[in-house]
C-alpha positions, 0 to 999 in steps of 0.5 A, a space after each residue: 500500500 502506498 505511503 498516502 493510505 498509511 497517512 490517511 489511516 494515522 490521521 483517521 485515528 488521530 482525529 478520532 482519538 483528539 477531535 480538535 485535531 481536525 479543525 485545522 490541517 495536521 502538521 506531520 513534522 510537529 511534535 506530538 506534545 503540540 497536537 495534544 497527544 500523549 504516551 497513551 494517545 500515541 499507543 492508541 492511535 499506533 495500535 489502531 493503525 497497525 490493526 487496520 493496516 495488518 502490521 506489527 511494530 516492536 515497542 522499541 520502535 514505537 517509544 521512539 516515536 516523536 512525531 506523526 511523521 515517525 508513526 507514518 514512516 514506521 507503519 510504511 517500513 512494516 508494511 514493506 517487510 513481510 516479518 512485521 505483517 500481522 498474522 
C-alpha cells in the first residue's frame, strides 16, 4: 500500500481520538505534544493504525516516536517488511 494510505489511516485515528485536531490541517512534522498527543494517545493511535493496516511494530520502535511523520514512516516500513505483517 502507498504511504499516502498509511498517512490517511494515522490521521483518521488521530482525529477519532483527539477531535480538536480535525479543526485545521495537521502538521506531520509537529512534535506530538504540540498536537495534544500524550504517550497513551500515541499507543492508541498506533495500535489502531497497526490493526487496520495489518502490521506490527516493536515496542522499542513505538517508544522512539516523536512526530506523526515518525508513526507514518514506521508503519510504511512495516508494510514493506513481510516479517512485520500481522498474522
